[in-house]
Structure formats: structure tokens, C-alpha cells
N, C-alpha and C positions, 0 to 999 in steps of 0.2 A: 507584438506577438499575440496570437490567439490564446484564450484562456484554457484551451484543452486541445492537445495535439497528440495524434496516434502515430507512432513510429513503427513501421514494419521492418523486420530484419535489423533490429537495433544493435545486434552483435554479430560478428562473423560466425558461421556455422560451427567452426572448431571451438570457439570460446563459448558459444551457447551450449554445446555438448559438454564442455568441461565443467561449467558451473552447474548444469543439471546433474551430472555424475557426482560432483562433490556434495551438493545439497540433498541428494537422495541416498547418500552412503550411510553406513552405520557408524562412521567415525566422526561425523559432523556434530558438534555440540549444540543441540537445541535445548531450550528451557521452557517449562510449562507455563502457560499464561492464558489470557483471554483476548478476544478480538478487540474489546474495549476494556481498559483497566477498570476494575471494580470501584476504585476511588472516584472515578468520573461519574458513576451512577448514584453516589450517595445523596447528592443534593437533588431531591425529587422535583422541586419546584423551580429551581434556577440552574439550568444547565444548557445555556445557549450554544455550546459547542457540540451538543448531541441533538439528534432529532429522532425521538423514540416513537416511531410510527406504529400503527396497529399491526403491521405484519413483521415487526422487528423481533429478532431473537438474539440471544448471546451464544457465543461458541468458544469452546476451548481451542487453543492453537499452540503450536510450538514456535518459539522465536529465538533468534540470536541477534543481539545488538552488536554491530561491528564498530559503530562510532556514535558518540553523542557529545553534546557540549560539556556535560558534567564529567564524562569519562571518555575523552577523545582517543585513548589508546586501550580501549576496553577489550579488544579482540585481536588475535593473531591474523585475522582476515581483514583488518582495517584497511591496510594499503591496497589489498586486492580489490575490495569492494569500491574504494574510491577510484581506482584505475578504471574498472568496468563502468562505473557511473559516468565518469568523465568522457569515456569513448562514446557512450550513448548520447550524451547531451551535445556532443559535437555535431550530431545530425541536424540539430536546429540552431547551430551557430552559438552555442553557449560554451565558452572555453575556460572560464575561470569561476566555476561555481563555488560557493562557500557552503560546505556541508554542515548541516545542523544535526542530523541523525541519519544513520543507515542501518537497516535491519532486514533480516530474512524471516519470513513467516511461512510456516507449513501448516495447512489446515486439512482436516479430514471430514468425512461425512458426519452429519449431525442429525440424530433421529427426529429432532424438532423442525428440521428444515425441509420444506416442500417447495414446489416451484413458485408458490406465491409469497414465500418468506424471503427475508434477507437479514443480514446482520445489521447492527445499529448504525444508521448514517451519522457521520461525524466529520469534523474538520481536524486536520493534524496540527495546524498552527494558524495564527492570525494573518501573518504577512510573509509570503514566500511562495515557494513552488514545491510540487511533489513529482518525483519520477517513480513510476510503478512499472516494474519489469516482470514479465511472466516467464518463469523458469521452465515450466513444463506444460504440455498440452493437457487440458482438463476441462470439465465443465465447472461451473461456479463463477458466473459472470461478476464483474465489478460494475456497480451501478453509480452513475453520476446524476445528481438531481439539479433542477433549476435553482433551487434555493441556495443562496450564499449566506455566509455568516454576516449578521447585522446587529449582533448583541441581543437579539430578542429570542424567545423560546418558540420553536415551531414543532408541530407534530405531524406535518404532512407536506409533501411536495411531489410534483410529477417528475418522472425520470426523463432526463434530457438525452442521455446516451448510455449505452451499455457495451462493455467489451468482454468478449469471451477469451479466457486465457489461451494463448497460443505461444508456444515456445519461440522466443526471440522477439516477441512484440513488446513494446513499451508505450506507456501513456505519460505525458507530461501535462500537468494542470496546476492552476492556481490553488493555493492551499486553503482558500476560503470557500471552495466549492464543497458542499456536502456530498459525501460518497460512502460506499460501503461494499464489502465483499458479500458473496454468497458461497455457501459450502458446496463442495462437489457432491453430487448424488450418484452419478454413474462411475466417476473416477475414484481411485483409492486415495489420492492426495492432490493438493493444490499448493504450489510453492511460488512465492513472489519475493521480489526485493523491493523494499519501500525506502525511498530516499527523500528526505526533506532538505531543501537547500534554498539559499537566497542568491541574488546576483550582487556583484560588488557595489553597484550604484545604490542598492537598497540598504546598505550597511551604514 
């Protein structure tokens, strides 16, 4: 399997509409956070999971963790999120993923973000895969870099691929690829579902 795969129409239209309506509603419980947790930025000299480039900024975002290994039943949307993730992964013949974390992120314009800036490139985990699903149409591309995690500190890398958020689109990629979001500039919000998973043979 390739290390980065784009899936168009990852969900049927009715389900894509349903999840966008839910995550855009005033009843969905988001929590305030940052695009990269502040604890990950404390070690200024040794942070090989981050790539703090000259054009990197940090951004406030709203998040909701549906599932994590430490709190597997953290959310009433746990089963719903797993079901949707499973449907999307079937497009690339992944039928029994082992979910490590599932969360929804809602990001807004950032006054420090221009067209040359991006949020901090990072990896989610060392060994596994990421499913990134775009809930709504917006600007605010996700950038994927040539650099992969190798245990060393890096401060630059060329962009190998960029994906503009399009409702219903998903990207599946190996979790050692450095990647980052950019904030919307023209759109009022950018909502994604971020899923970390492994395959049974990797466990």
C-alpha cells in the first residue's frame, strides 16, 4: 500500500451531510486546545516529533476526542466515529483497523496566518496510519512533507503534497510523515476528523 492515499467521496452524500450538520451545530461539545499540545513545545532542543520551520505558527482550535487508548469510551460519539472511520477505510481494503485515537478538530482564521504560513509540522505517532477526513468545504490546506520521522531534529523540508479541504474527501497516510494544517483565511471554519490506527499485523 502506498504511504499516502487520497480518497474522494469517502462517505455517501447523506452521511457526509449528517456529520457536517452535527459538527457545525451549537450542541456538539468541543473543547479549547491548540493545534500542537504546548507540552510538546517545551523541549526546545530535542523534539524530533516536531519540525518547527521558519514559517510555522501555532493556532487555537476546538477539539473533541471520541476515542483514545487511555479513555476508550470517552465520548458518546465513540461508536459513531468508529463506524464512519471503518466505512472510509473499506475503500482501500482495510477492514479491521485497530483505533488508537479518534478526534474532531474545528479551526478558525488566525491573524498570524498568511498564505506563506502553516501550523507546526508534526507526526501523530511513530508506527501506524492516519485517516484525515474533511468535514466541510474550506480553504486551509493540509501539507505533507518529504521528511519522515527518523529520530533526528529537522527544521525544514519541502512539501511533497497538499490537499485542500473538500467535504467528503479523506487522506490515509503513514503516521511517520510530517504534516500540518493551515488555518482558513477565506472560510469561517475548517473541520476535520483525525483518526490514528494500526493494522492487525502491526500489533
